[in-house]
N, C-alpha and C positions, 0 to 999 in steps of 0.2 A: 696341348690339347689334341686329341685324336680326331681324325676326320671320320664322320659317320657315312657309311656307304649304303645306300638303299638298294633294294632288290631291283628297282627299275634301272638304276645306274649299272648294276652288274649285268642285267639283261641287255642293255644297250651296248655295253662294251663287248659282251660275248657275241652279239649279232654282228657288230662291226668286224670282230676278229674272224667270225665264220665266213663273212662275205669275201674276205681276202683281198679287198681293194687297197687297203693300207697295210703298212708293216705294223708289227706289234709295238715298236717304238713310237710310231706316229700316233697310234691309238692311245698309248699310255700317256703321251704328252698332251694330247687333246683332252682326255678325261682326268688328267692329273692323278694317275695311279702308276704303280710300279709295273714294268713290262712283264715280270714274272707273274704278277697277279692277273694280267690280261691272258696269259697262256693258261693259267689255272682255271679261270672262268670259262675259257673256250673249251677246255677238255671236259669240264663239268657239264657244260651245255650240250656237247656232243653225246655224252653218256646219257643224259636225261632224254634227249631226242630219240636216241636208239631205243631206250626203254619205253618211251611213250608210244612209239609206233609198233613195237613188238608185242606189247601186252594189251593193246587196246581191245582186241576181240576176246582174248582169254578172260579179261577182267569182267566183261559183260556176262559171259557165260557163267562165271563163278557167282556173280551177283544174282543172276536168275536162278541158279541152282540153290543158293542159300535161301532165297525167298520162297522157292518151291518147297524146300525142306521145312521151313517154318510153317507154311500152310498145311502140310501133311501132319505135322505135330499138333496143330490146332484142331484139325479135323478129328484126329484120334482122341484128343481130350474131350471135345464136344460129344463124340460118339459114346465115350465112357460115361459122361454125365447124363446123357439121354437114357442109356441103359439103366443106370442107377435110379433115375427118376421114375422110369417105367416100373421098375421092380418095387420101389417104395410106394408108388401110387396104387398098386393092386389092393383091392379090399380084402380084408381077412375073412375067411369063411368059417 
């Protein structure tokens, strides 16, 4: 039967490895995982941390830009509907 490893356990192992207070072999024996897995999770955590700090501002700007674009599209649609209704509501002479 295989051991199920949760995300919390992976995070705990990666944090221990990032701290550098213990060797990878000590961490592996403490959490009962293979030392290669400790090193893989540490590298993955480092990559995710770099990504999280580098894209934080850019992501917000893109989200604001996408929301702004959607609002302009809605304004355009509503303006067209209003013009159409004004045209249709004029009485025939």
